[in-house]
All heavy atoms as a GROMACS GRO file, in nm:
protein
  612
    1MET      N    1  10.001  10.340  11.177
    1MET     CA    2  10.098  10.270  11.258
    1MET      C    3  10.237  10.320  11.223
    1MET      O    4  10.265  10.354  11.110
    1MET     CB    5  10.090  10.120  11.233
    1MET     CG    6   9.964  10.057  11.286
    1MET     SD    7   9.963   9.880  11.264
    1MET     CE    8  10.084   9.833  11.384
    2THR      N    9  10.323  10.318  11.320
    2THR     CA   10  10.462  10.358  11.296
    2THR      C   11  10.547  10.234  11.276
    2THR      O   12  10.520  10.127  11.329
    2THR     CB   13  10.516  10.440  11.414
    2THR    OG1   14  10.510  10.359  11.530
    2THR    CG2   15  10.435  10.566  11.436
    3ASP      N   16  10.651  10.252  11.199
    3ASP     CA   17  10.744  10.143  11.177
    3ASP      C   18  10.830  10.123  11.301
    3ASP      O   19  10.859  10.219  11.373
    3ASP     CB   20  10.836  10.174  11.058
    3ASP     CG   21  10.759  10.175  10.927
    3ASP    OD1   22  10.661  10.098  10.918
    3ASP    OD2   23  10.796  10.251  10.838
    4PRO      N   24  10.870  10.000  11.328
    4PRO     CA   25  10.960   9.978  11.442
    4PRO      C   26  11.093  10.048  11.418
    4PRO      O   27  11.131  10.076  11.305
    4PRO     CB   28  10.977   9.827  11.448
    4PRO     CG   29  10.936   9.777  11.314
    4PRO     CD   30  10.839   9.877  11.257
    5ALA      N   31  11.162  10.075  11.527
    5ALA     CA   32  11.291  10.144  11.518
    5ALA      C   33  11.388  10.059  11.435
    5ALA      O   34  11.387   9.936  11.444
    5ALA     CB   35  11.349  10.166  11.656
    6PRO      N   36  11.468  10.123  11.352
    6PRO     CA   37  11.564  10.046  11.272
    6PRO      C   38  11.667   9.979  11.362
    6PRO      O   39  11.700  10.028  11.470
    6PRO     CB   40  11.629  10.152  11.183
    6PRO     CG   41  11.608  10.280  11.254
    6PRO     CD   42  11.480  10.266  11.330
    7MET      N   43  11.716   9.867  11.316
    7MET     CA   44  11.817   9.792  11.391
    7MET      C   45  11.945   9.874  11.400
    7MET      O   46  11.997   9.921  11.299
    7MET     CB   47  11.845   9.659  11.320
    7MET     CG   48  11.947   9.575  11.386
    7MET     SD   49  11.877   9.500  11.531
    7MET     CE   50  12.002   9.378  11.563
    8LEU      N   51  11.992   9.894  11.520
    8LEU     CA   52  12.115   9.970  11.541
    8LEU      C   53  12.235   9.877  11.531
    8LEU      O   54  12.230   9.764  11.581
    8LEU     CB   55  12.112  10.038  11.678
    8LEU     CG   56  12.000  10.139  11.698
    8LEU    CD1   57  11.993  10.182  11.843
    8LEU    CD2   58  12.021  10.260  11.609
    9PRO      N   59  12.343   9.921  11.469
    9PRO     CA   60  12.460   9.833  11.458
    9PRO      C   61  12.521   9.807  11.596
    9PRO      O   62  12.520   9.894  11.683
    9PRO     CB   63  12.556   9.912  11.369
    9PRO     CG   64  12.512  10.053  11.381
    9PRO     CD   65  12.365  10.050  11.407
   10PRO      N   66  12.574   9.689  11.618
   10PRO     CA   67  12.633   9.657  11.749
   10PRO      C   68  12.763   9.732  11.772
   10PRO      O   69  12.832   9.770  11.678
   10PRO     CB   70  12.657   9.507  11.741
   10PRO     CG   71  12.670   9.478  11.595
   10PRO     CD   72  12.581   9.576  11.524
   11LYS      N   73  12.792   9.753  11.897
   11LYS     CA   74  12.920   9.814  11.936
   11LYS      C   75  13.025   9.704  11.940
   11LYS      O   76  12.996   9.588  11.967
   11LYS     CB   77  12.907   9.882  12.072
   11LYS     CG   78  12.808   9.997  12.074
   11LYS     CD   79  12.851  10.107  11.978
   11LYS     CE   80  12.753  10.222  11.982
   11LYS     NZ   81  12.793  10.331  11.897
   12ASP      N   82  13.149   9.742  11.917
   12ASP     CA   83  13.259   9.646  11.906
   12ASP      C   84  13.346   9.650  12.032
   12ASP      O   85  13.386   9.758  12.076
   12ASP     CB   86  13.342   9.679  11.782
   12ASP     CG   87  13.448   9.575  11.756
   12ASP    OD1   88  13.414   9.473  11.694
   12ASP    OD2   89  13.562   9.598  11.798
   13THR      N   90  13.375   9.533  12.088
   13THR     CA   91  13.457   9.525  12.210
   13THR      C   92  13.599   9.575  12.185
   13THR      O   93  13.656   9.645  12.269
   13THR     CB   94  13.459   9.381  12.262
   13THR    OG1   95  13.325   9.338  12.285
   13THR    CG2   96  13.537   9.371  12.392
   14ALA      N   97  13.657   9.542  12.069
   14ALA     CA   98  13.795   9.584  12.040
   14ALA      C   99  13.804   9.736  12.031
   14ALA      O  100  13.898   9.796  12.086
   14ALA     CB  101  13.842   9.521  11.910
   15ILE      N  102  13.709   9.798  11.965
   15ILE     CA  103  13.709   9.945  11.957
   15ILE      C  104  13.693  10.006  12.095
   15ILE      O  105  13.760  10.104  12.129
   15ILE     CB  106  13.599   9.995  11.861
   15ILE    CG1  107  13.633   9.953  11.718
   15ILE    CG2  108  13.581  10.146  11.871
   15ILE    CD1  109  13.524   9.982  11.618
   16THR      N  110  13.606   9.945  12.176
   16THR     CA  111  13.586   9.996  12.312
   16THR      C  112  13.715   9.988  12.392
   16THR      O  113  13.751  10.083  12.464
   16THR     CB  114  13.475   9.916  12.382
   16THR    OG1  115  13.357   9.918  12.300
   16THR    CG2  116  13.442   9.977  12.518
   17TYR      N  117  13.789   9.878  12.380
   17TYR     CA  118  13.917   9.866  12.451
   17TYR      C  119  14.020   9.967  12.400
   17TYR      O  120  14.096  10.023  12.479
   17TYR     CB  121  13.974   9.724  12.440
   17TYR     CG  122  13.933   9.634  12.552
   17TYR    CD1  123  13.858   9.520  12.528
   17TYR    CD2  124  13.968   9.662  12.684
   17TYR    CE1  125  13.820   9.436  12.631
   17TYR    CE2  126  13.930   9.580  12.787
   17TYR     CZ  127  13.856   9.467  12.761
   17TYR     OH  128  13.819   9.385  12.865
   18ILE      N  129  14.022   9.991  12.271
   18ILE     CA  130  14.116  10.091  12.217
   18ILE      C  131  14.084  10.229  12.273
   18ILE      O  132  14.174  10.302  12.317
   18ILE     CB  133  14.113  10.090  12.062
   18ILE    CG1  134  14.174   9.960  12.010
   18ILE    CG2  135  14.186  10.211  12.005
   18ILE    CD1  136  14.150   9.934  11.863
   19LEU      N  137  13.956  10.265  12.273
   19LEU     CA  138  13.915  10.394  12.329
   19LEU      C  139  13.945  10.399  12.479
   19LEU      O  140  13.989  10.502  12.531
   19LEU     CB  141  13.766  10.418  12.303
   19LEU     CG  142  13.727  10.440  12.158
   19LEU    CD1  143  13.575  10.443  12.145
   19LEU    CD2  144  13.788  10.567  12.103
   20TRP      N  145  13.921  10.288  12.548
   20TRP     CA  146  13.950  10.282  12.692
   20TRP      C  147  14.099  10.306  12.718
   20TRP      O  148  14.135  10.381  12.808
   20TRP     CB  149  13.906  10.146  12.747
   20TRP     CG  150  13.960  10.119  12.885
   20TRP    CD1  151  13.906  10.160  13.002
   20TRP    CD2  152  14.079  10.047  12.918
   20TRP    NE1  153  13.984  10.117  13.106
   20TRP    CE2  154  14.091  10.048  13.058
   20TRP    CE3  155  14.176   9.982  12.843
   20TRP    CZ2  156  14.196   9.987  13.124
   20TRP    CZ3  157  14.281   9.921  12.909
   20TRP    CH2  158  14.290   9.923  13.047
   21PHE      N  159  14.185  10.240  12.639
   21PHE     CA  160  14.328  10.249  12.663
   21PHE      C  161  14.381  10.390  12.641
   21PHE      O  162  14.458  10.443  12.722
   21PHE     CB  163  14.403  10.150  12.573
   21PHE     CG  164  14.551  10.147  12.600
   21PHE    CD1  165  14.600  10.078  12.709
   21PHE    CD2  166  14.640  10.213  12.517
   21PHE    CE1  167  14.737  10.076  12.736
   21PHE    CE2  168  14.775  10.211  12.542
   21PHE     CZ  169  14.824  10.142  12.652
   22PHE      N  170  14.341  10.453  12.531
   22PHE     CA  171  14.397  10.583  12.496
   22PHE      C  172  14.322  10.700  12.558
   22PHE      O  173  14.383  10.802  12.592
   22PHE     CB  174  14.403  10.600  12.344
   22PHE     CG  175  14.505  10.511  12.280
   22PHE    CD1  176  14.466  10.401  12.206
   22PHE    CD2  177  14.640  10.535  12.295
   22PHE    CE1  178  14.559  10.318  12.148
   22PHE    CE2  179  14.735  10.452  12.237
   22PHE     CZ  180  14.694  10.343  12.163
   23LEU      N  181  14.190  10.689  12.573
   23LEU     CA  182  14.111  10.803  12.618
   23LEU      C  183  14.014  10.768  12.731
   23LEU      O  184  13.922  10.844  12.761
   23LEU     CB  185  14.031  10.861  12.500
   23LEU     CG  186  14.116  10.911  12.383
   23LEU    CD1  187  14.028  10.935  12.262
   23LEU    CD2  188  14.191  11.036  12.421
   24GLY      N  189  14.035  10.652  12.794
   24GLY     CA  190  13.943  10.604  12.895
   24GLY      C  191  13.931  10.692  13.018
   24GLY      O  192  13.824  10.699  13.078
   25VAL      N  193  14.037  10.759  13.055
   25VAL     CA  194  14.032  10.848  13.172
   25VAL      C  195  13.931  10.960  13.148
   25VAL      O  196  13.871  11.012  13.242
   25VAL     CB  197  14.172  10.905  13.202
   25VAL    CG1  198  14.168  11.008  13.313
   25VAL    CG2  199  14.266  10.791  13.240
   26PHE      N  200  13.906  10.993  13.022
   26PHE     CA  201  13.811  11.098  12.986
   26PHE      C  202  13.672  11.042  12.957
   26PHE      O  203  13.582  11.116  12.921
   26PHE     CB  204  13.862  11.177  12.866
   26PHE     CG  205  13.998  11.235  12.887
   26PHE    CD1  206  14.106  11.188  12.815
   26PHE    CD2  207  14.019  11.335  12.979
   26PHE    CE1  208  14.233  11.238  12.834
   26PHE    CE2  209  14.145  11.387  13.001
   26PHE     CZ  210  14.253  11.339  12.928
   27GLY      N  211  13.654  10.911  12.968
   27GLY     CA  212  13.523  10.849  12.950
   27GLY      C  213  13.479  10.830  12.807
   27GLY      O  214  13.362  10.801  12.782
   28VAL      N  215  13.571  10.842  12.711
   28VAL     CA  216  13.534  10.833  12.570
   28VAL      C  217  13.471  10.698  12.538
   28VAL      O  218  13.376  10.690  12.459
   28VAL     CB  219  13.656  10.862  12.481
   28VAL    CG1  220  13.625  10.837  12.334
   28VAL    CG2  221  13.703  11.005  12.502
   29HIS      N  222  13.519  10.591  12.599
   29HIS     CA  223  13.461  10.459  12.571
   29HIS      C  224  13.317  10.449  12.619
   29HIS      O  225  13.235  10.380  12.559
   29HIS     CB  226  13.548  10.348  12.632
   29HIS     CG  227  13.566  10.354  12.779
   29HIS    ND1  228  13.631  10.459  12.843
   29HIS    CD2  229  13.528  10.269  12.877
   29HIS    CE1  230  13.632  10.437  12.973
   29HIS    NE2  231  13.569  10.322  12.996
   30HIS      N  232  13.280  10.521  12.723
   30HIS     CA  233  13.141  10.522  12.769
   30HIS      C  234  13.054  10.603  12.674
   30HIS      O  235  12.940  10.563  12.646
   30HIS     CB  236  13.131  10.578  12.911
   30HIS     CG  237  13.185  10.486  13.014
   30HIS    ND1  238  13.128  10.364  13.043
   30HIS    CD2  239  13.294  10.494  13.093
   30HIS    CE1  240  13.197  10.303  13.137
   30HIS    NE2  241  13.300  10.381  13.169
   31PHE      N  242  13.106  10.714  12.623
   31PHE     CA  243  13.032  10.789  12.522
   31PHE      C  244  13.009  10.703  12.398
   31PHE      O  245  12.900  10.704  12.341
   31PHE     CB  246  13.105  10.918  12.484
   31PHE     CG  247  13.102  11.024  12.589
   31PHE    CD1  248  13.219  11.061  12.655
   31PHE    CD2  249  12.984  11.088  12.625
   31PHE    CE1  250  13.218  11.159  12.753
   31PHE    CE2  251  12.981  11.186  12.722
   31PHE     CZ  252  13.098  11.222  12.786
   32TYR      N  253  13.109  10.628  12.357
   32TYR     CA  254  13.098  10.539  12.241
   32TYR      C  255  12.985  10.437  12.261
   32TYR      O  256  12.910  10.407  12.168
   32TYR     CB  257  13.232  10.468  12.217
   32TYR     CG  258  13.224  10.354  12.119
   32TYR    CD1  259  13.209  10.377  11.982
   32TYR    CD2  260  13.234  10.222  12.162
   32TYR    CE1  261  13.202  10.272  11.892
   32TYR    CE2  262  13.228  10.116  12.072
   32TYR     CZ  263  13.211  10.142  11.937
   32TYR     OH  264  13.204  10.038  11.849
   33MET      N  265  12.973  10.384  12.382
   33MET     CA  266  12.869  10.285  12.409
   33MET      C  267  12.733  10.349  12.433
   33MET      O  268  12.634  10.279  12.454
   33MET     CB  269  12.908  10.199  12.530
   33MET     CG  270  13.022  10.106  12.503
   33MET     SD  271  13.052   9.989  12.639
   33MET     CE  272  13.121  10.097  12.765
   34GLY      N  273  12.725  10.481  12.433
   34GLY     CA  274  12.598  10.548  12.452
   34GLY      C  275  12.564  10.577  12.597
   34GLY      O  276  12.453  10.617  12.629
   35LYS      N  277  12.660  10.560  12.685
   35LYS     CA  278  12.641  10.586  12.828
   35LYS      C  279  12.689  10.728  12.858
   35LYS      O  280  12.796  10.747  12.916
   35LYS     CB  281  12.717  10.484  12.911
   35LYS     CG  282  12.672  10.341  12.888
   35LYS     CD  283  12.756  10.247  12.971
   35LYS     CE  284  12.708  10.106  12.960
   35LYS     NZ  285  12.783  10.017  13.049
   36VAL      N  286  12.609  10.825  12.821
   36VAL     CA  287  12.650  10.965  12.830
   36VAL      C  288  12.671  11.008  12.975
   36VAL      O  289  12.769  11.076  13.006
   36VAL     CB  290  12.548  11.056  12.759
   36VAL    CG1  291  12.586  11.202  12.773
   36VAL    CG2  292  12.537  11.017  12.612
   37GLY      N  293  12.580  10.970  13.063
   37GLY     CA  294  12.593  11.009  13.204
   37GLY      C  295  12.722  10.958  13.265
   37GLY      O  296  12.794  11.032  13.333
   38ARG      N  297  12.754  10.833  13.241
   38ARG     CA  298  12.877  10.775  13.293
   38ARG      C  299  12.999  10.839  13.227
   38ARG      O  300  13.101  10.861  13.290
   38ARG     CB  301  12.879  10.624  13.274
   38ARG     CG  302  12.993  10.559  13.348
   38ARG     CD  303  12.992  10.411  13.333
   38ARG     NE  304  12.889  10.352  13.416
   38ARG     CZ  305  12.875  10.222  13.434
   38ARG    NH1  306  12.954  10.137  13.373
   38ARG    NH2  307  12.780  10.175  13.512
   39GLY      N  308  12.987  10.870  13.098
   39GLY     CA  309  13.097  10.937  13.028
   39GLY      C  310  13.127  11.073  13.090
   39GLY      O  311  13.244  11.109  13.109
   40ILE      N  312  13.023  11.147  13.122
   40ILE     CA  313  13.042  11.278  13.186
   40ILE      C  314  13.105  11.261  13.323
   40ILE      O  315  13.196  11.336  13.362
   40ILE     CB  316  12.909  11.355  13.193
   40ILE    CG1  317  12.865  11.395  13.052
   40ILE    CG2  318  12.921  11.478  13.284
   40ILE    CD1  319  12.725  11.452  13.044
   41LEU      N  320  13.059  11.161  13.399
   41LEU     CA  321  13.117  11.134  13.531
   41LEU      C  322  13.266  11.102  13.519
   41LEU      O  323  13.348  11.154  13.595
   41LEU     CB  324  13.043  11.019  13.598
   41LEU     CG  325  13.093  10.978  13.736
   41LEU    CD1  326  13.072  11.092  13.836
   41LEU    CD2  327  13.019  10.853  13.782
   42TRP      N  328  13.303  11.017  13.422
   42TRP     CA  329  13.444  10.983  13.401
   42TRP      C  330  13.522  11.107  13.360
   42TRP      O  331  13.634  11.128  13.405
   42TRP     CB  332  13.457  10.875  13.293
   42TRP     CG  333  13.485  10.737  13.343
   42TRP    CD1  334  13.592  10.660  13.307
   42TRP    CD2  335  13.409  10.658  13.433
   42TRP    NE1  336  13.584  10.538  13.370
   42TRP    CE2  337  13.474  10.535  13.448
   42TRP    CE3  338  13.291  10.681  13.503
   42TRP    CZ2  339  13.425  10.434  13.530
   42TRP    CZ3  340  13.242  10.581  13.584
   42TRP    CH2  341  13.309  10.460  13.598
   43LEU      N  342  13.464  11.189  13.275
   43LEU     CA  343  13.530  11.311  13.227
   43LEU      C  344  13.560  11.406  13.343
   43LEU      O  345  13.669  11.463  13.351
   43LEU     CB  346  13.441  11.380  13.123
   43LEU     CG  347  13.495  11.506  13.058
   43LEU    CD1  348  13.620  11.476  12.976
   43LEU    CD2  349  13.388  11.567  12.968
   44LEU      N  350  13.465  11.421  13.433
   44LEU     CA  351  13.481  11.516  13.544
   44LEU      C  352  13.568  11.463  13.658
   44LEU      O  353  13.620  11.542  13.737
   44LEU     CB  354  13.344  11.557  13.598
   44LEU     CG  355  13.254  11.633  13.500
   44LEU    CD1  356  13.118  11.659  13.562
   44LEU    CD2  357  13.320  11.764  13.456
   45THR      N  358  13.581  11.330  13.670
   45THR     CA  359  13.654  11.274  13.783
   45THR      C  360  13.781  11.199  13.743
   45THR      O  361  13.843  11.135  13.828
   45THR     CB  362  13.564  11.177  13.862
   45THR    OG1  363  13.528  11.068  13.777
   45THR    CG2  364  13.442  11.247  13.918
   46GLY      N  365  13.820  11.207  13.616
   46GLY     CA  366  13.939  11.135  13.572
   46GLY      C  367  13.922  10.985  13.583
   46GLY      O  368  14.009  10.916  13.634
   47GLY      N  369  13.809  10.935  13.533
   47GLY     CA  370  13.784  10.790  13.541
   47GLY      C  371  13.761  10.745  13.683
   47GLY      O  372  13.809  10.638  13.723
   48LEU      N  373  13.688  10.827  13.759
   48LEU     CA  374  13.668  10.803  13.903
   48LEU      C  375  13.801  10.782  13.972
   48LEU      O  376  13.825  10.684  14.043
   48LEU     CB  377  13.573  10.686  13.928
   48LEU     CG  378  13.427  10.711  13.894
   48LEU    CD1  379  13.346  10.584  13.917
   48LEU    CD2  380  13.369  10.825  13.973
   49PHE      N  381  13.889  10.877  13.946
   49PHE     CA  382  14.022  10.881  14.008
   49PHE      C  383  14.104  10.756  13.975
   49PHE      O  384  14.174  10.701  14.060
   49PHE     CB  385  14.011  10.903  14.159
   49PHE     CG  386  13.922  11.019  14.194
   49PHE    CD1  387  13.796  10.998  14.246
   49PHE    CD2  388  13.962  11.149  14.169
   49PHE    CE1  389  13.712  11.105  14.276
   49PHE    CE2  390  13.879  11.256  14.198
   49PHE     CZ  391  13.753  11.235  14.252
   50LEU      N  392  14.090  10.710  13.851
   50LEU     CA  393  14.159  10.595  13.791
   50LEU      C  394  14.109  10.460  13.840
   50LEU      O  395  14.137  10.358  13.778
   50LEU     CB  396  14.310  10.603  13.808
   50LEU     CG  397  14.379  10.717  13.735
   50LEU    CD1  398  14.528  10.716  13.766
   50LEU    CD2  399  14.356  10.708  13.586
   51ILE      N  400  14.034  10.455  13.950
   51ILE     CA  401  13.984  10.327  14.000
   51ILE      C  402  13.880  10.271  13.904
   51ILE      O  403  13.884  10.153  13.869
   51ILE     CB  404  13.929  10.341  14.143
   51ILE    CG1  405  14.042  10.379  14.238
   51ILE    CG2  406  13.860  10.212  14.188
   51ILE    CD1  407  13.997  10.421  14.375
   52GLY      N  408  13.787  10.354  13.860
   52GLY     CA  409  13.685  10.310  13.765
   52GLY      C  410  13.746  10.271  13.632
   52GLY      O  411  13.698  10.179  13.565
   53TRP      N  412  13.852  10.340  13.592
   53TRP     CA  413  13.921  10.310  13.468
   53TRP      C  414  13.979  10.168  13.474
   53TRP      O  415  13.968  10.092  13.378
   53TRP     CB  416  14.031  10.414  13.445
   53TRP     CG  417  14.106  10.398  13.317
   53TRP    CD1  418  14.063  10.435  13.192
   53TRP    CD2  419  14.237  10.346  13.301
   53TRP    NE1  420  14.159  10.407  13.100
   53TRP    CE2  421  14.268  10.353  13.164
   53TRP    CE3  422  14.330  10.294  13.388
   53TRP    CZ2  423  14.389  10.309  13.113
   53TRP    CZ3  424  14.451  10.251  13.338
   53TRP    CH2  425  14.480  10.259  13.202
   54ILE      N  426  14.036  10.131  13.588
   54ILE     CA  427  14.092   9.996  13.604
   54ILE      C  428  13.980   9.892  13.610
   54ILE      O  429  13.992   9.785  13.550
   54ILE     CB  430  14.181   9.990  13.730
   54ILE    CG1  431  14.305  10.078  13.709
   54ILE    CG2  432  14.220   9.847  13.763
   54ILE    CD1  433  14.386  10.102  13.834
   55VAL      N  434  13.872   9.922  13.677
   55VAL     CA  435  13.758   9.830  13.684
   55VAL      C  436  13.704   9.803  13.543
   55VAL      O  437  13.667   9.690  13.510
   55VAL     CB  438  13.648   9.884  13.777
   55VAL    CG1  439  13.521   9.804  13.765
   55VAL    CG2  440  13.698   9.888  13.921
   56ASP      N  441  13.700   9.907  13.460
   56ASP     CA  442  13.651   9.891  13.323
   56ASP      C  443  13.734   9.792  13.244
   56ASP      O  444  13.681   9.725  13.154
   56ASP     CB  445  13.650  10.026  13.249
   56ASP     CG  446  13.532  10.112  13.286
   56ASP    OD1  447  13.435  10.059  13.344
   56ASP    OD2  448  13.535  10.233  13.255
   57LEU      N  449  13.861   9.777  13.275
   57LEU     CA  450  13.945   9.680  13.208
   57LEU      C  451  13.881   9.541  13.211
   57LEU      O  452  13.884   9.466  13.114
   57LEU     CB  453  14.084   9.676  13.273
   57LEU     CG  454  14.178   9.564  13.229
   57LEU    CD1  455  14.216   9.580  13.083
   57LEU    CD2  456  14.303   9.564  13.317
   58PHE      N  457  13.820   9.506  13.323
   58PHE     CA  458  13.762   9.374  13.342
   58PHE      C  459  13.613   9.367  13.306
   58PHE      O  460  13.561   9.259  13.284
   58PHE     CB  461  13.780   9.330  13.488
   58PHE     CG  462  13.925   9.329  13.529
   58PHE    CD1  463  13.976   9.432  13.606
   58PHE    CD2  464  14.009   9.228  13.487
   58PHE    CE1  465  14.110   9.433  13.643
   58PHE    CE2  466  14.143   9.227  13.523
   58PHE     CZ  467  14.193   9.330  13.601
   59THR      N  468  13.545   9.481  13.300
   59THR     CA  469  13.400   9.480  13.279
   59THR      C  470  13.357   9.522  13.138
   59THR      O  471  13.238   9.512  13.107
   59THR     CB  472  13.330   9.570  13.382
   59THR    OG1  473  13.375   9.705  13.366
   59THR    CG2  474  13.355   9.522  13.524
   60ILE      N  475  13.449   9.565  13.054
   60ILE     CA  476  13.411   9.611  12.920
   60ILE      C  477  13.339   9.502  12.840
   60ILE      O  478  13.237   9.532  12.777
   60ILE     CB  479  13.532   9.669  12.844
   60ILE    CG1  480  13.558   9.810  12.894
   60ILE    CG2  481  13.509   9.670  12.694
   60ILE    CD1  482  13.679   9.877  12.835
   61PRO      N  483  13.384   9.377  12.838
   61PRO     CA  484  13.310   9.276  12.759
   61PRO      C  485  13.163   9.265  12.800
   61PRO      O  486  13.075   9.260  12.714
   61PRO     CB  487  13.386   9.147  12.785
   61PRO     CG  488  13.525   9.191  12.816
   61PRO     CD  489  13.508   9.320  12.894
   62SER      N  490  13.134   9.262  12.929
   62SER     CA  491  12.994   9.251  12.972
   62SER      C  492  12.918   9.381  12.945
   62SER      O  493  12.800   9.376  12.911
   62SER     CB  494  12.985   9.213  13.120
   62SER     OG  495  13.038   9.315  13.202
   63GLN      N  496  12.984   9.495  12.957
   63GLN     CA  497  12.918   9.621  12.925
   63GLN      C  498  12.878   9.626  12.778
   63GLN      O  499  12.766   9.667  12.745
   63GLN     CB  500  13.009   9.740  12.957
   63GLN     CG  501  13.032   9.764  13.104
   63GLN     CD  502  13.118   9.885  13.127
   63GLN    OE1  503  13.093   9.992  13.072
   63GLN    NE2  504  13.222   9.870  13.208
   64VAL      N  505  12.968   9.583  12.690
   64VAL     CA  506  12.938   9.584  12.547
   64VAL      C  507  12.826   9.485  12.516
   64VAL      O  508  12.736   9.515  12.437
   64VAL     CB  509  13.065   9.554  12.464
   64VAL    CG1  510  13.031   9.533  12.317
   64VAL    CG2  511  13.166   9.667  12.480
   65ARG      N  512  12.828   9.367  12.579
   65ARG     CA  513  12.719   9.270  12.559
   65ARG      C  514  12.585   9.329  12.599
   65ARG      O  515  12.484   9.313  12.529
   65ARG     CB  516  12.746   9.142  12.637
   65ARG     CG  517  12.832   9.042  12.565
   65ARG     CD  518  12.829   8.905  12.632
   65ARG     NE  519  12.861   8.907  12.774
   65ARG     CZ  520  12.984   8.901  12.823
   65ARG    NH1  521  13.088   8.892  12.742
   65ARG    NH2  522  13.005   8.903  12.952
   66ASN      N  523  12.582   9.397  12.714
   66ASN     CA  524  12.457   9.458  12.761
   66ASN      C  525  12.409   9.567  12.667
   66ASN      O  526  12.289   9.576  12.636
   66ASN     CB  527  12.474   9.514  12.903
   66ASN     CG  528  12.488   9.406  13.006
   66ASN    OD1  529  12.444   9.294  12.987
   66ASN    ND2  530  12.551   9.439  13.118
   67VAL      N  531  12.500   9.651  12.621
   67VAL     CA  532  12.463   9.758  12.528
   67VAL      C  533  12.410   9.698  12.398
   67VAL      O  534  12.308   9.742  12.345
   67VAL     CB  535  12.583   9.852  12.501
   67VAL    CG1  536  12.559   9.941  12.382
   67VAL    CG2  537  12.614   9.934  12.625
   68ASN      N  538  12.478   9.597  12.347
   68ASN     CA  539  12.435   9.534  12.222
   68ASN      C  540  12.300   9.464  12.237
   68ASN      O  541  12.218   9.466  12.145
   68ASN     CB  542  12.541   9.438  12.170
   68ASN     CG  543  12.659   9.511  12.112
   68ASN    OD1  544  12.650   9.628  12.073
   68ASN    ND2  545  12.774   9.445  12.107
   69ALA      N  546  12.274   9.405  12.352
   69ALA     CA  547  12.144   9.342  12.376
   69ALA      C  548  12.033   9.445  12.378
   69ALA      O  549  11.927   9.425  12.319
   69ALA     CB  550  12.147   9.263  12.508
   70ARG      N  551  12.058   9.559  12.443
   70ARG     CA  552  11.960   9.666  12.445
   70ARG      C  553  11.936   9.723  12.306
   70ARG      O  554  11.822   9.752  12.268
   70ARG     CB  555  12.002   9.776  12.542
   70ARG     CG  556  11.999   9.736  12.687
   70ARG     CD  557  12.043   9.848  12.779
   70ARG     NE  558  11.966   9.969  12.764
   70ARG     CZ  559  11.849   9.993  12.825
   70ARG    NH1  560  11.796   9.902  12.903
   70ARG    NH2  561  11.786  10.107  12.806
   71ARG      N  562  12.043   9.739  12.229
   71ARG     CA  563  12.030   9.791  12.092
   71ARG      C  564  11.953   9.694  12.004
   71ARG      O  565  11.877   9.733  11.918
   71ARG     CB  566  12.167   9.822  12.033
   71ARG     CG  567  12.234   9.940  12.103
   71ARG     CD  568  12.379   9.953  12.065
   71ARG     NE  569  12.399   9.998  11.928
   71ARG     CZ  570  12.404  10.126  11.889
   71ARG    NH1  571  12.392  10.220  11.980
   71ARG    NH2  572  12.422  10.157  11.763
   72ALA      N  573  11.972   9.564  12.025
   72ALA     CA  574  11.900   9.463  11.946
   72ALA      C  575  11.750   9.466  11.975
   72ALA      O  576  11.669   9.433  11.888
   72ALA     CB  577  11.957   9.325  11.975
   73MET      N  578  11.715   9.506  12.097
   73MET     CA  579  11.573   9.516  12.133
   73MET      C  580  11.513   9.649  12.090
   73MET      O  581  11.393   9.672  12.110
   73MET     CB  582  11.557   9.498  12.284
   73MET     CG  583  11.585   9.358  12.331
   73MET     SD  584  11.543   9.329  12.504
   73MET     CE  585  11.650   9.444  12.589
   74GLY      N  586  11.595   9.738  12.036
   74GLY     CA  587  11.543   9.865  11.987
   74GLY      C  588  11.566   9.983  12.077
   74GLY      O  589  11.523  10.094  12.048
   75TYR      N  590  11.632   9.962  12.191
   75TYR     CA  591  11.665  10.072  12.281
   75TYR      C  592  11.793  10.138  12.232
   75TYR      O  593  11.877  10.076  12.174
   75TYR     CB  594  11.685  10.024  12.425
   75TYR     CG  595  11.562   9.963  12.486
   75TYR    CD1  596  11.556   9.827  12.507
   75TYR    CD2  597  11.454  10.041  12.520
   75TYR    CE1  598  11.442   9.769  12.561
   75TYR    CE2  599  11.340   9.985  12.575
   75TYR     CZ  600  11.336   9.849  12.595
   75TYR     OH  601  11.225   9.792  12.650
   76ARG      N  602  11.807  10.265  12.263
   76ARG     CA  603  11.928  10.338  12.219
   76ARG      C  604  12.032  10.339  12.325
   76ARG      O  605  12.038  10.322  12.429
   76ARG     CB  606  11.894  10.479  12.180
   76ARG     CG  607  11.810  10.480  12.055
   76ARG     CD  608  11.809  10.616  11.990
   76ARG     NE  609  11.726  10.611  11.874
   76ARG     CZ  610  11.773  10.592  11.753
   76ARG    NH1  611  11.899  10.579  11.731
   76ARG    NH2  612  11.691  10.585  11.651
   0.00000   0.00000   0.00000
């Protein structure tokens, strides 16, 4: 039998907001949360032409909660 996946540390909302503020147009906050596909999309489109960057201002808390819930269940 294999051991269950080790518990992954939770992501922090404050760190996500700091990354969003300074480097969010490049998608760094999405890379931090493990959302590589979305990070690449932000990187190539300038945060979806800044509209997605502004939307993230309001959705980061729920995004971090969802990522942390998935990590608690053992998903990466």
